[in-house]
C-alpha positions in Angstrom: 10.5 -20.5 -1.6 8.0 -20.2 1.1 4.4 -18.7 1.2 3.2 -18.4 4.7 -0.4 -17.9 5.8 -1.1 -16.5 9.3 -4.5 -16.7 10.7 -5.2 -15.0 14.0 -7.7 -13.1 16.1 -7.1 -9.4 15.9 -7.3 -7.8 19.3 -8.1 -4.5 17.6 -11.0 -5.7 15.4 -12.0 -8.8 17.6 -12.3 -11.2 14.6 -10.1 -13.4 12.5 -7.6 -11.9 10.1 -5.5 -13.6 7.4 -2.1 -12.4 6.1 -0.1 -13.9 3.4 3.7 -13.6 3.4 6.1 -14.6 0.7 9.6 -15.2 1.8 12.9 -16.7 0.4 13.7 -20.2 1.9 17.4 -19.6 2.6 17.5 -17.2 5.6 20.3 -17.1 8.1 19.5 -17.1 11.8 20.5 -13.6 12.4 19.0 -12.1 9.2 16.2 -9.6 9.0 14.6 -9.4 5.7 13.9 -6.2 3.7 10.1 -6.0 3.5 7.4 -4.9 1.0 4.1 -4.2 2.5 1.9 -5.0 -0.5 -1.7 -3.6 -0.3 -4.6 -4.9 -2.3 -7.5 -3.1 -4.0 -11.2 -2.8 -3.5 -13.0 -6.3 -3.8 -9.8 -8.3 -3.3 -7.9 -9.5 -0.3 -4.3 -10.4 0.5 -4.5 -13.7 -1.4 -5.0 -11.9 -4.7 -1.2 -11.2 -5.2 -0.6 -15.0 -5.0 -3.3 -15.8 -7.4 -2.6 -13.1 -9.9 1.2 -12.6 -10.0 4.2 -14.8 -9.3 4.8 -13.1 -5.9 6.8 -15.9 -4.4 9.3 -15.7 -7.2 9.7 -12.0 -6.7 10.4 -12.7 -3.0 13.2 -15.2 -4.0 14.6 -12.9 -6.7 15.0 -9.9 -4.5 15.5 -11.8 -1.2 12.7 -9.9 0.6 9.7 -10.6 2.5 6.5 -9.5 0.8 3.6 -9.1 3.4 0.1 -9.2 1.8 -2.7 -8.4 4.5 -6.4 -8.4 3.9 -8.3 -5.1 4.5 -11.7 -5.8 3.0 -13.3 -2.6 1.7 -12.0 -0.3 4.4 -9.6 2.0 2.4 -7.1 1.1 5.2 -8.8 3.4 7.6 -11.1 3.1 10.7 -14.6 2.7 9.2 -17.5 4.9 10.2 -19.7 1.8 10.4 -17.4 -1.1 10.8 -14.0 -2.3 12.0 -11.0 -0.2 13.0 -8.9 -1.2 10.1 -6.6 1.8 10.4 -5.7 1.1 14.0 -5.2 -2.6 13.1 -2.8 -1.7 10.3 -0.8 0.9 12.2 -0.8 -0.4 15.8 -1.2 -4.2 15.4 -0.4 -5.7 12.1 3.0 -4.3 11.4 4.5 -4.9 14.9 2.9 -8.3 15.2 4.4 -9.5 11.8 7.7 -8.2 13.0 7.5 -10.1 16.3 6.5 -13.4 14.5 8.8 -13.2 11.5 12.4 -12.1 10.7 11.4 -8.7 9.2 13.6 -5.7 9.2 12.5 -2.6 11.2 14.9 -0.2 9.4 13.0 2.5 7.4 15.5 2.0 4.5 14.5 -1.6 4.2 10.7 -1.1 4.4 8.6 -0.1 1.5 4.8 0.2 1.0 3.2 -0.6 -2.3 -0.5 -0.8 -3.4 -2.9 -0.9 -6.4 -6.2 1.0 -6.7 -7.6 1.2 -3.1 -4.2 -0.1 -1.9 -2.5 2.7 -3.6 -4.5 5.1 -1.6 -3.8 3.0 1.4 0.0 3.0 0.7 0.2 6.8 0.4 -2.1 7.4 3.5 0.1 5.1 5.6 3.3 6.7 4.5 2.0 10.3 5.0 0.9 9.2 8.5 4.2 7.5 9.4 6.9 8.7 6.9 9.7 7.5 9.2 8.6 3.9 8.8 9.5 3.7 5.1 12.0 4.9 2.6 9.8 4.5 -0.5 6.1 4.4 -1.7 4.8 2.9 -5.0 1.2 3.0 -6.3 -0.4 1.5 -9.3 -3.7 3.1 -10.5 -4.3 4.6 -7.1 -7.6 5.9 -6.0 -6.4 9.6 -6.0 -9.7 11.3 -5.3 -12.1 9.5 -2.9 -15.1 11.1 -4.6 -14.4 8.9 -7.6 -15.2 5.7 -5.7 -18.8 6.7 -5.2 -19.8 5.3 -8.7 -18.1 1.9 -8.1 -18.6 1.5 -4.2 -22.2 1.5 -3.3 -21.3 0.8 0.4 -18.8 3.8 0.6 -20.7 5.4 3.5 -19.7 2.4 5.6 -16.2 3.8 5.5 -16.8 7.5 5.2 -20.1 8.0 7.0 -23.4 9.6 5.9 -23.6 12.7 3.6 -19.8 12.2 2.6 -18.9 13.7 5.8 -15.6 11.8 6.2 -14.4 12.0 2.7 -12.6 15.4 2.7 -10.7 14.7 5.9 -9.6 11.4 4.3 -8.4 12.9 1.0 -4.6 12.3 0.6 -3.9 16.0 0.5 -5.8 16.5 3.8 -3.9 13.6 5.4 -0.6 15.1 4.1 -1.5 18.6 5.4 -1.6 17.2 9.0 1.6 15.3 8.5 5.3 15.9 9.1 5.9 17.2 5.5 9.6 17.5 5.8 9.8 13.7 6.7 7.4 12.9 3.9 9.7 14.9 1.4 12.5 12.5 2.3 10.5 9.6 0.8 10.9 8.4 -2.8 7.6 8.0 -4.7 6.7 5.9 -7.7 3.2 6.5 -9.2 1.9 4.7 -12.3 -1.5 4.7 -14.0 -2.8 3.3 -17.3 -3.5 5.8 -20.1 -7.0 4.5 -20.3 -7.6 4.3 -16.6 -10.7 6.2 -15.4 -8.6 7.3 -12.5 -5.9 8.9 -14.7 -7.1 12.4 -14.5 -7.3 12.2 -10.7 -3.8 10.8 -10.6 -2.6 13.7 -12.9 -4.1 16.2 -10.5 -2.8 14.5 -7.4 0.8 14.4 -8.7 0.6 18.1 -9.6 -0.6 19.0 -6.1 1.9 16.8 -4.3 4.9 18.0 -6.3 4.0 21.8 -6.6 2.3 22.4 -3.2 4.2 19.9 -1.0 7.5 19.5 -2.8 7.3 15.7 -3.0 9.6 13.9 -5.5 7.4 11.5 -7.6 8.5 9.4 -10.5 5.2 9.5 -12.4 4.6 7.0 -15.3 1.6 6.8 -17.6 1.7 3.6 -19.4 -0.6 1.8 -22.0 -3.4 0.1 -20.1 -6.5 0.6 -18.0 -7.6 -0.3 -14.5 -7.0 -4.1 -14.7 -4.9 -6.9 -13.5 -3.2 -7.0 -16.9 -1.8 -3.6 -16.0 -0.9 -4.5 -12.5 0.8 -7.7 -13.6 3.0 -5.7 -15.9 3.7 -2.9 -13.4 4.5 -4.9 -10.2 7.9 -6.3 -11.4 8.7 -2.7 -12.6 7.9 -1.3 -9.2 10.0 -4.0 -7.4 13.0 -3.4 -9.6 12.6 0.3 -8.7 12.7 -0.6 -5.1 15.7 -2.7 -5.6 17.6 0.1 -7.2 16.7 2.3 -4.1 17.9 -0.5 -1.8 21.2 -0.6 -3.6 21.7 3.2 -3.1 21.0 3.1 0.6 
């Protein structure tokens, strides 16, 4: 098995970036690997998946590449006072990783997954570029950006003063500007702990996305809270769900 670390200077953000990639060892010369883009939560970075879960073994078991970038506290968007993380993700990171590594470009072999802030980022990215992926999975997603004010004292660095950027960044606002017919073709898996403080927000978001936008979401409320114990339990379930989708494509 292989865990690769790529450090490079981002032309978008004009500073050093680090990306972790888990890959199987046995890859043929012509092979392009199905790819999971795995997004971390607030306060973590791309290395957290290596440290908290057996991500390398998952890459071997499924014969996939699992790409784990670092996005600081950006919510995977261009910050009001900070770096252009959204442009970096959409315009630089994904095409650069594909140019450096044997990653598939086929939408049916690309999936985006995230926990907490990364769950928000996964949905945001899929709504903005639904033709890049075939499935999206979130664990304990930040489903309402207003909820992060209590846990993120620097949230104005992302959204600007007086909450001016929050409403436009809400997932329903992003989806309202998207190609909804293309988004409806995606498969969604959304899980949250029964005792997670974000559960109510997730309940509300699932109701909105399914009733107002016609999305197909497999929604699971499981025992647990907003913790790595929950995400360690959920990640293999999510990856098995993606494997089933891969078999059907």
